[in-house]
N, C-alpha and C positions, 0 to 999 in steps of 0.2 A: 491544486487540481482536485485532490481527494475531498476537499471541502464541498465540492459540488456533487459528490457521489450520492448524497442523500436526496438531491433534487432530481435524480434520474428515475425515469420509468420507461418501460418499453413503449407504452402507449404514447407518451409525450414525444419520444424519439421518432416514432413512425409518423405521428401527426406533423411534426415540424419538417421532417425530411421529405415527405410526400407533398406537403403544401408548398414548400419553398425550394423544391429540387431545382427548378430552372433558374431561380434567382441565386441560390447558393452556388450552383455549378458543380461540375464533376470534381474539380480540384479540391473543393471543400468536402464533398460527400464521399469521395473514394476512401480517404483514411478513416472517416467515421464508420463507414460500412465494414471495412476490414476489421476494425477493432470490435465493432458490434458482434460480428460473427465469431470472432475469437473469444469474446467474453461468454458467448453461449456454449462454447465447447467445454466439456467436462474435464479435458486435459489441461486447460489453462489454469495456472495457479491463482489462488485468491488475491495475492498482492497485485497481480497483473489485471485481474478483473476490477479491482478497486481503482486502479489507475485509469482503466478504460472508462468505467462508470463516472469517475470524476471529470474526465475530459468531455464525455458525452453529456453529462449534466450541465457543464458550462455551455456547451454548444446549444442545448435546448433552452437554457435559462433566458428569460426575457430581459434580465439585467446582466449586461456584461460591459467590458471596457469601451467598446465601440458599438453602439446600437446597430443591430442587423438591418434596420431600415435606412441607415445612412448610405446614400448613393456611393458607389465605388469602394469605399473603405469598410462597409458594414460587416463583412465576414473576415476581415484581416486578422483580428484578434482570435477568432475561432480557428482559423487555419493554423495560427501559431500554437495554440493550445493542443489542437489535434495532432500536429506534426511532432510536438514535443512528446506527447503521450505515445505516439506511434514509435518513436525512436526508443523509448523506454521498454516497450513490450514487443518490439519487432521479432524477437526470437520465438514468440508464441503465436505469431501469425503464420498459419499454415497455407499451403497452396490451395486447399479447399476454401479457406476464408477469402483469399484473393478471387477465386472463381465465383463464389457466392456474391461478393461485392460487384464484380464485373457483370454478372447476370442481372442484378438489381439495377445497376446503372444503365445497362442496355434497354431495360424496360422503360426507364424514365426518359432517356435521351435519344432513343432511336424510333 
């Protein structure tokens, strides 16, 4: 996961999430957003941020195990990577990060 941290940028993350929000769905974007907001928090330790940026780098990468354009299965690998990273850094996801993620999802899906 950490190998993809170098591929991460805020601009690329927001470009992909806003462009493909409906296609990726809330199940994919919810953990991504929770981790994104956690990584922006100065209280989050560097090792956790590196894990988050690795997972988000994989998510935004045009090259992954199952191409995102593949019908039905396209985001399966992304969900797995995001869920694994979320489990690793869960202790650093605060209530405010959940709330920020929920607010973003509401804007996109309501």
